[in-house]
N, C-alpha and C positions, 0 to 999 in steps of 0.2 A: 444120086449125089454127085455134085460137081465140085471139085476142089482145085484151087490154082492159087499161085502167088498173087497177092494184092499189088495192083499197079502203083500204089503209093502216091497217087494224084490227090491233091487236096481239093476235093469237090464233094458234091452231095454224097454222104456215106451210103444212102440207100441205092445207089447205082451199082452195077456189078463190079466195076474196077477190075475187070478180068485182064490179067497179064497173059502173055503167050505160053507161059510154062504151067502146065498142069501138074497136080500132085495126085499120086495114087492112093487108094485106100490103104496099101501096105505101108506107104511113107507116113500117113496119119497114124496108123497102128504103132508105128515105131515111136511115135510121140505120145502114145497112150491114148489117143482118140480112137473110139469104136463107133462103128457104124452099122446099121441094119436098114433095110427097107421092107415093109410089110403092106401089101395091098390086100384088098378084099375083106369079107365079112369076118375072117377069123383073126384079124389083127390083134384083137384084144387078148386073145389066147396066146399069141406069140409074145406079145409085150408082157403079159403075166408070167409066161415061161422064163424070159430073161430077168425080170423082177425077182422071181423065186432064186434063180441061178445066182443072181448077183447080190442077194439079201436087200432088196429094197422093199421097205415095209410100209412106206406111206406114199400118198400121192395127192396131188390136186391138179387143177386146170387154171391156166391162164389165158386170157385173150388180150393181145396187144393190139389195139385199134383206137382210133379218135372217140368211136363210139363207146367202147367198153371203158375206157380210162378218163375220158372227159377232159377237164381242165389239166389233169396231171399227165396227159399223154406225152407232150414234149419234154417235160422234165424227167419222166420215166425213160425215155428214149435216150436222154443225156447219161443218166446213170448206167443203163444197160451197155451203152457204146463207150464209156470211160473204161480204159484198160485196167483189168483187175484179175484177181484169182479168188478161189473159194477153198474152204479147209474141208470140203467133202466134194465127191463127184457132182457134176452138173448133167442131169439126165433128162432129156427131153424127146417125147415122142410127138411128132407134128400131126395134129388132128386135121388142120385146115390152114390155108394160107402158105406164106413162104417168107424167107428172110435169110440172114447170113450169120453164121458164127465165125469170127476171125480168131485164130490162134497163132501164137508165136512158135516159130521152129526153133532149131538149136543154134542158128546163126542169127537169131532175133528178127527175123523176116516175118511178115504177116503172110498167113495162109487163109484165103477166104474159102468157107464151105458153104455152098448154096444149099438150103434145106427146103424141102417141100412136103406136102401132105404125104404121110406114110413112112417118113424118115425117123429113125430112132438114133440119137446120137448121144455119146457118153464122153464128157470131157474130164480127164483125171483131175483130181485135187492138186492144187499147186501150179497149174498151167496158166500162164498169162493168156486172157482171152477178152473178148468183147462180143456183143450181139447187136444187130440192128434189123428191123424189118426191111424189105425191099420196097420198091416204089408202089406197091399195092397197099402198103399201110396196114396190113392185116395178117395176124398169125394167131392161131389158137394151138396150144400145146399142153400135153399132159406132162406134169412135172413129177418125177419120181425121186424119192429120198430114202436114204438108209435108216434114218431116225425121223424125229419130228420134222415137219416142213419148216425149212428156214432158208433164206436167201440173203447171205451177208457178204457182200463184196468187200474184198481188201484191195484198194486201189494201189497201183503200182507207184513207187517202188516198194516192194515187200520181199526183197531178196533174202532177208534174215528170218522169214516166216518159216516154222518148223514144217509146214506142208509144202512150202516152196522147196525147201531143202530136201525133203523126203522124196519129192517128185524128181528133183535133178539127180538124186542118188539112185533112184529106180532107173534112170537112163544110163547112169554110169554103169550100174550092175548088168545091164543088158549090152554093154559095150558100145552104145551109140554116142555116148557123151563122155568128155574127159575133163 
């Protein structure tokens, strides 16, 4: 996993937009973002172990590509890249391909997280984020869910959303956010 501050240049969002300042896994964990990487034939056993530990009961697969999404590809990318939050964790294991999750830090700056095959990422409910494939225009992911599969983005601003408020409270409780 590679994470860094987004350079905020307004150009193709599929480009890396890499800023000189990197972000550590510990800094991401402080924001509630969890990360693992699993290679090899036993990846499913490891993903299943985390799913059991974190109480993820359901799953499906998504392929984000021009071929898989057809005429809706560009419109889906716009929806994924619109800044939003969810009322549940967003859990993705990358089966193939690559892309970026951007999350907001406590100072409202974008952190770009480059994801590749073998990465498992968990974004907490209530965190502002967005997603885009990289210039390869292809990503296949296993999506995990605590309940029935649903993907309902709540676009920013959603500062009064109970899950956003709960997320911020969890950061306050940890002493990271005032």
